[in-house]
C-alpha positions in Angstrom: -160.2 148.6 76.7 -162.4 146.6 74.5 -161.4 143.3 73.3 -161.3 145.1 69.0 -159.0 147.8 70.5 -156.6 145.7 72.6 -156.3 143.1 69.3 -155.9 146.6 67.3 -152.7 147.4 69.6 -151.2 144.2 69.6 -151.4 144.0 65.7 -149.9 147.4 65.5 -147.0 146.3 67.9 -146.1 143.0 65.7 -146.2 145.3 62.6 -143.9 147.7 64.3 -141.4 144.8 65.3 -141.6 143.8 61.5 -140.7 146.8 60.2 -138.1 147.4 62.7 -136.6 144.1 61.9 -136.8 144.7 57.8 -134.8 147.7 58.2 -131.9 145.8 59.7 -129.3 144.1 57.5 -130.3 140.8 56.4 -126.6 139.1 57.7 -123.8 140.9 58.8 -120.8 141.8 56.4 -118.4 139.0 55.9 -114.5 140.1 55.2 -114.9 140.1 51.6 -117.5 142.6 51.8 -114.9 144.5 54.1 -111.7 144.0 52.6 -110.8 146.9 51.0 -111.6 148.7 53.9 -109.3 147.0 56.3 -106.3 148.5 58.0 -103.3 146.1 58.8 -102.3 146.4 62.3 -98.8 147.7 64.0 -96.0 145.7 62.5 -95.2 143.0 65.5 -91.9 144.0 67.4 -89.0 142.0 66.7 -86.8 140.3 69.8 -82.9 140.3 69.9 -82.6 136.5 70.4 -79.4 134.4 71.7 -79.7 130.5 71.4 -78.5 127.9 72.9 -76.8 125.4 69.5 -77.1 122.6 72.0 -80.8 122.5 72.0 -81.4 124.9 68.4 -82.0 123.4 65.1 -81.9 125.7 62.1 -85.1 124.5 59.5 -84.2 125.8 56.0 -87.2 125.3 54.0 -87.4 124.8 49.9 -84.8 126.8 49.0 -84.7 124.9 45.5 -84.4 126.0 42.1 -88.0 125.3 41.2 -89.2 127.2 44.1 -86.7 130.2 44.6 -86.2 132.0 41.0 -86.7 135.5 39.9 -90.0 134.5 37.6 -91.9 132.9 40.2 -90.2 134.2 43.7 -88.0 137.0 43.4 -88.2 137.8 47.4 -86.8 134.6 47.7 -83.7 135.4 45.8 -83.4 138.6 47.7 -83.2 136.8 51.2 -80.7 134.4 49.9 -77.7 136.2 51.6 -79.2 137.1 54.9 -80.1 133.1 55.1 -76.8 132.0 54.0 -75.4 134.4 56.7 -77.7 132.6 59.1 -76.7 128.7 58.1 -73.0 129.9 58.1 -73.4 131.3 61.8 -75.4 128.3 62.8 -72.7 125.4 61.4 -69.7 127.6 63.0 -71.5 127.3 66.5 -72.3 123.6 65.6 -76.0 124.1 65.7 -78.1 121.1 64.2 -79.4 122.5 60.7 -82.1 120.4 58.7 -83.3 121.1 54.8 -86.4 120.1 53.1 -87.3 119.7 49.5 -90.9 119.7 48.2 -92.8 116.6 46.8 -92.2 116.1 43.1 -89.0 116.4 40.9 -86.8 118.7 43.4 -84.4 117.0 45.4 -81.3 118.2 47.5 -79.5 118.8 44.7 -81.7 121.5 43.5 -81.2 123.7 46.3 -79.5 127.0 45.2 -75.5 127.1 45.6 -74.8 130.0 48.2 -77.2 128.0 50.9 -76.9 124.2 49.7 -76.5 121.6 52.5 -73.1 120.2 53.4 -73.8 116.7 53.0 -73.9 115.4 56.2 -77.4 117.4 57.9 -80.6 115.8 57.5 -83.2 116.5 54.9 -86.8 115.8 54.8 -89.2 115.7 51.2 -92.9 116.3 52.3 -95.5 119.6 51.5 -95.7 122.4 53.8 -96.0 121.0 57.0 -92.7 119.4 57.1 -93.8 117.3 59.7 -96.4 115.4 58.1 -95.3 111.8 56.4 -91.5 112.6 57.4 -89.5 111.9 60.6 -88.6 115.5 61.6 -89.8 115.0 64.6 -87.8 111.9 65.8 -85.1 113.9 64.2 -85.2 116.6 66.2 -86.4 115.0 69.3 -83.3 112.2 69.1 -80.8 115.5 68.8 -82.7 117.1 72.4 -83.8 119.9 70.4 -86.1 122.3 72.1 -85.9 125.2 69.7 -86.5 125.7 66.1 -85.4 128.4 63.7 -87.6 128.1 60.5 -86.2 130.1 57.3 -87.4 129.1 53.6 -90.0 129.5 51.6 -92.6 129.7 51.0 -93.9 132.3 54.4 -97.6 131.1 53.6 -96.9 127.7 52.8 -93.5 126.1 54.6 -93.1 128.3 57.1 -96.1 129.1 58.2 -97.1 125.2 58.6 -94.0 123.9 59.5 -93.4 126.5 62.4 -97.0 126.3 63.8 -96.7 122.8 63.8 -93.7 122.7 65.7 -95.1 125.1 68.0 -98.2 123.0 68.8 -96.2 119.7 69.3 -94.2 122.0 72.2 -91.0 123.6 70.5 -90.2 127.0 71.1 -90.1 128.6 67.8 -88.1 131.3 66.2 -88.4 133.0 62.8 -86.5 135.5 60.8 -88.6 137.8 59.1 -85.8 138.3 56.5 -85.4 134.2 56.2 -89.1 133.9 54.8 -90.0 134.8 51.7 -93.0 134.9 49.6 -94.2 135.9 46.0 -95.8 139.1 47.5 -95.4 141.3 50.6 -98.8 140.5 51.9 -98.3 137.0 52.1 -94.7 137.4 54.1 -97.3 140.3 56.4 -100.0 138.1 56.9 -97.5 135.3 58.5 -95.5 137.3 60.4 -98.9 139.0 61.9 -100.3 134.7 62.4 -97.2 133.8 63.5 -97.4 136.0 67.3 -101.6 135.9 67.1 -102.7 132.6 66.2 -103.9 130.9 69.5 -101.6 128.4 71.4 -98.9 128.8 68.8 -98.1 132.7 69.5 -97.2 131.6 73.4 -94.6 129.8 71.6 -93.1 132.2 68.5 -91.0 135.1 68.5 -90.2 137.1 65.3 -86.6 138.2 64.7 -84.1 139.4 61.9 -80.7 137.5 60.7 -78.9 140.2 62.6 -80.7 140.0 65.6 -80.1 136.4 66.4 -77.1 135.2 68.1 -75.5 131.8 68.5 
């Protein structure tokens, strides 16, 4: 093959590669592009769980009138009877109970009446992660707590971040799905999925329902 033919062959090969590259998408699709085509995975399984009251704490997060009301979060109000049942079960078994309130004007006195603290239970005040800027970790460890049950609102805020933090620092975590509430079902769905799929966190977390949890 003469030099001109070799050059022509190489040129054609380069052109072919360029054409093939041009036919491919300039970039991969993002989740935003695929948003409407994403299918939800099967629901996670719920576990029947019996806890040891001596080493378990119930965390009741932000069930105050500012965040749990008919206008902003009716799903929170709907969860209160089950949460109240859980709190009673915890107290009857002498399980340690801790409350939280959100920063700002809310106080523990703003907790909804059916789930209010008894006056002797500790309270922390913080944003979505109740461990940050509080002594919650010390409160739990001083009591010899190994397992925390996390309920409250919002699911995608206080429950997600407090439960995840607890798991990451070594606590076993139980999340009753009927005790976590959000403003939309989707938020509760993705929190439930995340709890049992997130790296490291999922190894320490179990999902349950309040009627499946025994003290």
